[in-house]
N, C-alpha and C positions, 0 to 999 in steps of 0.2 A: 135560449136554446138555438136561435137562429145564428148567433155569433159563434157557436161552437164549430171548430174545424173537424172534419171527419178524421178519425184516427187511421193511420196507415199500418196495416199488419203485414210484415214481411215474413214469409215462411222460410225457415232456414234450409229446407230441403228443396228449394225451387229449381236448382240445377238438376237434381235427381228426378223431379217430376217432369221437367222439360225433356230430359233424355228418355224417360219412359214414354212420354207422349210421342216423341220422334220415332222410337222403336215401334210403337203400336201403329203409327201411320205407315211406316215402312212395311210392316207385316201386311197391312191392308192393301198396299200397292202390289205386293207380291201375289197375294190372293186374287186381286182383281186381274193382274196380268195373266195368271195361270188360268183364270176362268174365261179369258178372251179367246176367240177363235184364232187359229194360227195366222190367218191373213192380217189381222189387226194387231197381233202381238208385236211384230217387227217395228211397226210405226210407233207404237207406244213406247217400246224399249228405246228407240232412238231419240225420243223427245225428252226423256228424263236421264240426266247423267247418273250412271250407276258406278259401282266400284270398277275400276279399271278404265274408265272413260275420263279423258282429260276435260276439265270444265270449260276451258277456253276453246277447245277444238269443236268445229262444226260437226253435228251428228250426221253420220253417213248410214244409209240403209244397207243392210247386209243383203248380199245376193241370195236368192232362194236356194235351199239345199237341193242339189241335183247330182246326177251321175257325172255330168260335164264338170261341175264345180269340184267334185271329188278328184277326178282325173287331173284337172288343171292344178289343183292344190298339190297333189303328189309330184307332178312334173316340176312345178315351181320350186318345191322343196329340194328335189334332186338337183336342179340348176343352182340353187343356193349353196348346197353342200359341195358342188363341183367348182365353186368359186366364180360362177358366171353372173351371180347376183350378189349384191351386198346392201346392207342398210345405208341410208344416206349419210355421208360423212365418214364412212369407215372403209377399210380395205377388204376386198374379198378374201375369204378363207376357204381352204379346201379340206374337206373331211370325207375321204373316200369310203370309210365304213358306213357313215350315215347316208351318203349318196347311193351306195349299193343297196342299203336297206330300203330306200324309197323306190328304187328300180325293182327290187324284189317284191315290194308291196304291190306295185303296178302289175307284176307278173301274176301274183296271187289273185288279184282282182280279175285279170283276164281269164285265168283258169276257172274261177268260181262263177263267172258270168257267161261262160261259153254257151252260145245258143239262146241266150236270153236278152240280147241287146238289139236295138234298132240298128239299121245300117249306119246312121250318123254316129251313134254311140260307139259302135265297133270301130269305125274309121278314126274317131277321136282317140280311143284307147290304143289302137294300132300305131297311130302317128306319135302319140305320147311315148309309148314304149320304144319305138324305133329311135326317136330323137334322144331319149334319155340314155338308152344303151350305147348309141354311137358316141355321145358326148362323154359318157363315163369311160369308154375305152380310150378315147382321145386324151382325156385328162390323166387317166391312170397310167397310160404308156409314158407320160412325161416323168412319172415318179418311180418307175421301175429301174 
C-alpha cells in the first residue's frame, strides 16, 4: 500500500467552480465596501482595481464630494465644450450646445441655492458663472 500513488481526480467543471468562487468573492467585497463608513470607502475602492480602472495605472484618491467640486466640474465641462480644454494628444473641439447646457446648469444651481451658500461658495459660483458666460460669448461670436 505504501507504494501506491495517490490518484488524481480532475473535476471537469473546475473552470465553472473557479468562476463561481470569483463571483462570490466579488460579491463579498461589494458587501464589505457598502458596509464601510464613507470615509474609509474611498481608500478601499482605490486599493482594488475595479471595472473601469486601468490595472497599470496608479490608484488616485477621489476628491470628496462638495459644492466646490460640483461647480468646478461644471465649469471644467463648459471649458471643454468651448474647445479650451482637450484630452491629451487630441485637438480641442467646440460644441456650443453642450457648453450652453453646462452654463445653464450652473445658472440653475445658482437659482436653487440662492440664500443657502457660504460667502466662499457664493463667490466660487459667481466667478464660475461669470467666466463661463464670458468665454461662451467670446467663442460663440466667432461662429456667428
